[in-house]
Residue, then its C-alpha position, 0 to 999 in steps of 0.5 A: x830124526x838125526x843121527x839114524x845112521x847110527x841106529x839110536x832105538x827111540x826106545x833108548x831115547x825116551x829112556x835119556x830123556x825120562x832121565x833128563x825130565x827126572x834130573x830137573x825134577x830133582x834139581x828144582x826139588x833141591x833148589x826149593x830145599x823139598x829134598x836133600x843131598x842126603x835124600x838122593x844118597x839114601x835113596x840110592x839115586x847118587x853115588x859118593x863119586x857124585x854121579x847118578x847111576x840109576x835107570x830112569x835118572x841117568x842117560x849114562x846108566x847101564x841100560x837094557x838097550x845097547x845103544x847110546x848117544x855121545x852127548x848123554x842126551x837126546x840128539x838136539x832137534x834142528x827144526x829144519x834149520x840147514x847149516x850155513x843159512x845164517x850170517x856169523x854175527x861178529x861180536x858185540x863191540x862195546x863204547x867206552x866212556x872218558x873218565x875224569x878224575x875228581x877233585x873233592x876236598x872229601x878225602x873219600x871222593x879225591x881222586x874219584x874217576x867220573x863217568x859222563x854226567x848224562x849217565x848218571x853213574x855215580x863214580x869209580x873209586x879206589x875203595x869199594x862203596x861197600x866201604x861206605x856201607x859198612x860205616x854207615x849201613x842205614x844210608x839209602x845211597x849205599x844199600x842193594x836198590x833191588x833187594x833192599x839189603x846189603x851194599x850196592x857194591x859187590x867188591x869187599x870193603x877196606x884196603x884189602x880189596x881197594x885197587x892197587x896202584x890206583x893212581x899210577x893206572x888210573x882209569x882212563x875208560x869206562x864201560x857200564x854193562x849187565x848181567x841179565x836174563x836174555x832179551x826176547x826172540x833170542x835165537x841160535x838160528x832163526x828156525x830155532x824156537x827163542x830161547x826162554x829167559x832164564x835159558x841164557x844169561x848174558x850181558x847187556x850194555x847199560x845199567x840193568x839192562x838184558x842181556x843180548x846175543x852175540x857175546x861182547x867184544x871190548x877193544x883195550x890198549x896198553x896205556x889206557x887202564x879201563x873200568x869196567x861196572x858190572x850190574x848183577x841183573x838177574x833174577x833175585x831167586x836162585x831157583x828162577x835159574x832156567x834149571x842150572x846156573x847161579x845168579x851170583x858172579x864174579x867176573x875173570x878177565x882171562x888173562x890180564x895182569x890185574x890186582x886180585x881184587x879185579x881177577x874176578x876169581x878171589x871169592x868176590x861173587x856178587x848178588x842180583x842189584x849190586x854192581x862190581x867196579x873192575x879196574x883193568x889196568x892194562x898193566x905190562x908184565x915186568x914193569x917194576x923190573x924191565x924198561x921201568x922209565x918207559x922209554x922203549x917204543x915197542x912197549x906201548x899203546x897206540x894213543x887214538x891220533x896216529x902216535x904211541x903212548x909208552x908204558x913201563x914193561x917188557x915188549x915181549x910180553x904184550x898181550x892180545x887176544x884175551x876173553x872174560x867170562x864168569x869164575x863163580x866158583x862151583x858154578x862156572x860151567x853152568x854160568x859160562x854155557x849160560x852165556x857169561x862171557x866175552x873177548x878183549x882185544x888188547x892192542x899195543x904200538x907192535x900189534x896195532x891193528x892198523x894194517x896201514x901204519x908203517x912207523x918201524x914198531x907197527x907189525x901191520x898184521x891183517x885188519x883194516x885202515x879207516x881207525x887209528x887201532x883196533x880195525x876189525x874188518x879183516x881181524x875176526x873173533x871166533x868163539x867156538x862152543x858146543x851146546x845141546x838143547x832139549x826136545x822143545x829146543x831150550x838151552x840144556x845142560x846136565x849137572x849131575x855129570x862130573x867127568x865133562x859135558x859135551x854137546x851135539x851143536x856146535x856154535x860160533x860167536x853162539x850161533x848156529x853153524x853160520x857163513x862168513x863172506x871174505x874178501x880175497x885177501x889175508x885175514x886174521x882170525x883170533x880162535x876162543x875155544x869156549x866150551x865146557x869140555x870139549x876139545x877141538x882141533x881146526x883145519x880149513x878145506x878149500x872147495x875140493x876139500x883140500x887142506x888150506x895152509x895158513x899161518x899161526x901168529x899167536x898162542x894165548x894172546x902172546x905172539x910167537x916169534x916166528x909165524x909157523x905155517x900149518x894145515x891143521x891146528x893143534x888140538x885146542x882145550x877150552x880157553x886157549x886162544x889161537x891166532x891165525x892169519x888165512x890168505x884167500x886170494x888164492x881163491x876165486x870169488x864164488x868160492x867157499x871154505x870151511x873151518x872143519x873140526x877133525x877131533x872126535x870126542x864121545x866123553x867129557x874127559x878127554x878126545x877120542x880120535x884124530x880123523x882125517x880131513x876127509x873123514x871129518x867132512x863126511x861126518x862121523x857117525x860117533x860124534x856129531x860135532x865133527x866136520x864143518x862148523x863155519x863156511x867162508x864164502x869169497x865174494x867181490x864186496x863186503x860192508x866195513x864193520x868198522x865204518x857202518x855205511x863203507x863198502x870195501x871191495x875185492x879190487x883194494x890192494x891188501x897192505x897187511x904183512x905177516x912179517x917173518x919176526x913177530x916178537x923176540x924170544x925171552x931166555x929160559x934162567x936158572x929158577x929160584x926153586x920148583x915146584x910140581x904140581x899133580x892133577x888128578x883123582x888122588x884121594x877124596x875130595x875134600x873141599x867141605x870142611x868138618x862141619x860139612x861147609x864149603x867156602x863158598x856155598x857149593x851145589x846140594x848135589x855135589x861131591x868132589x872127585x877131582x884133586x890138586x897135589x902140589x910137590x908130593x903133598x896131600x891131595x885137596x880140592x878147592x876151599x877158597x879158605x885154603x892157600x895150596x902155594x905161597x909165591x914169596x917175592x915179586x919177580x923170583x923166577x920159578x919152574x913149575x912142572x904140571x903133571x897129569x896124575x891119570x891116562x883116562x882124562x886130560x886137563x886144559x890147566x889155567x894159571x891166573x895173572x901171569x903166563x909161563x914160558x913153555x920149555x918142554x913135555x918130558x919126554x913127550x914131543x912139544x910142537x913149535x906153537x908151544x916150544x919157548x912160547x908163552x901161555x896161560x892154558x897148558x892141556x896136559x894130555x893123558x898122563x902127560x907133563x909139561x913144564x914152564x918158567x913162571x916169574x910174578x910181579x906187579x900185583x898181590x893178592x889170592x888167585x886161582x891155578x885150575x883145570x879150564x875143563x869147567x866141569x872138572x872145575x866146578x867139582x873142585x879141580x882148583x886150588x888158591x895161590x897167593x901172591x905176596x907180590x904187592x907193593x912194600x907195605x900194602x895189605x896186598x904184600x901179606x896174606x890177605x884174608x878171605x872174603x865171604x859174600x852174602x846179600x847183606x855184605x862181606x865178612x872176612x876169615x883167616x885162610x888156612x896155609x897148608x904144609x907145603x904151600x911154600x918152598 
């Protein structure tokens, strides 16, 4: 049995497992309509904070036994799996298809983007196919082919959700993917049991396909807009979810500059049997303000043939390491945890992914050189997350906990404790924390247990001005991305190094303690996620990722460099206005309206302890039909201050669509990795503050700002922000109506604008 050093009693473990079993029965009964949330209150099984506090229901309830399990559940069985006995999977690279413009006498089809005919896909178009369904709801060409009700496309109808600036950013590359049940025999480790189909929902390639692990990777580039067509291939019944998760999805491309219709968080989830066309525009920020004629070669993307495609915008705002994940309101944590996520690398003239090409623009960061751009041989994506399983080894998530979910297994690219072979040379690692509530703090230990120095080069996909030498990363919250360069040339073939988590966390609300590297390497009896999570094995040769069949050797010279200057600083200027946003537990959550309805619908078990306050106004929890912040004009500079309203928790706060330049942390210290650095996720620290400069432009519509502890997010720690920044005269230059999706189609409601939304 695991964790014997913690003296966990068998009686306590049995009690915790019984609680989990009882919760599973309640969840099933709720999903089938056999009981209601009011029944749970009447029976005394739920508090008005949404917590299950009775013995026999919650492992966090006061117990007759003194022992406890930090995850709140019995330890996940390992089935005799030892760490570092499986190879780390590289993310599943997707292959794009070329798209061509359709010329047609029919104005509805003129300007469509056609996939290759062999795929059998209908073209992508500026207006949703929901528009065609609305005009002719009996035409089978526009009806959901699985349920035979409602439209074929989940994107809402009409101009409000038409692809903004379609002709300016006409899609040139296309992907066809499906969100589906996991394929048979999928395991987190060869020793672990195969996961049941509805325990893991993730993405597969093609139309109505099963999901596969590891998660996907897409390579995009500035100057090549993309259509990503996502089919929902999940079970039609909400009850067929393996105990958690909602079979409705909206894919958020975090944190690209896309119109609200493709942001994936404008209350636009779609249903089994439908597809959704996301147009990822690859728009470079400030394209309407700076370098508008697109003459600066540093503002560019690779053309695939050794040259550059120049684009308008500010090269100081190029992005590199991005990701995408489900954003279905009130179910984000459950869905992302199930596997609804992947990564996207954005390539530019500066950050080209070709370490040999020396054209005076390219930085030549570690990557490889066999492809014109986007080499991955020495440029590695790492998704770090924690997980838990039940005694049978099946994936488990506790939907009753409002504070945060912790697992006792650490995954890398959704594989348990793998190893990776590396050559003795420089590597770039793009590290994403994909957990629900766990924070990480990572270091690298050499074969003798000493800290290895590395260079920090990017934060949340944004290059820092100068590389920063470190031996341990700052705390990293959910959704934060840290890019580092590690030089393995100082080690010998046969050496083994480890990526180590030194941050203890025993509560979903915040970390507990930072341990020394030696303590973390020894393991922590209070937190099984502390310690080594990935092993690096220095070897003499590795197979190429970029060109299968090619072998790369340690004797080859390393042409990559890490220049002393990576980008230029964006100045802080006097703002047009300032705003203060407080995140915490002020007042009572009010996601449900007077009639008890959430927009969109929410779990029957849910209460909403988490709230957001803007400029000292009333505290609110999320309702998608309610605007809490209104941004009036494209290009206006604002300074925002985020405040953590309590010391008993931490929040990684994410702002959609734009990045802010981090200015200060009030009276607290600000690390060099954040100071004047662009970010889209800010850890507030307990009772902390952070201030940043923000400037929206290019697109308009409805976006959100929220806590990325996705459990806090699902318990309504979000606010809707409305950007009046669309092209003048377009619907997105005004307040946009709220779509309300259903299997039969979308209807719109007029949103409420809260007092204090404008300043």
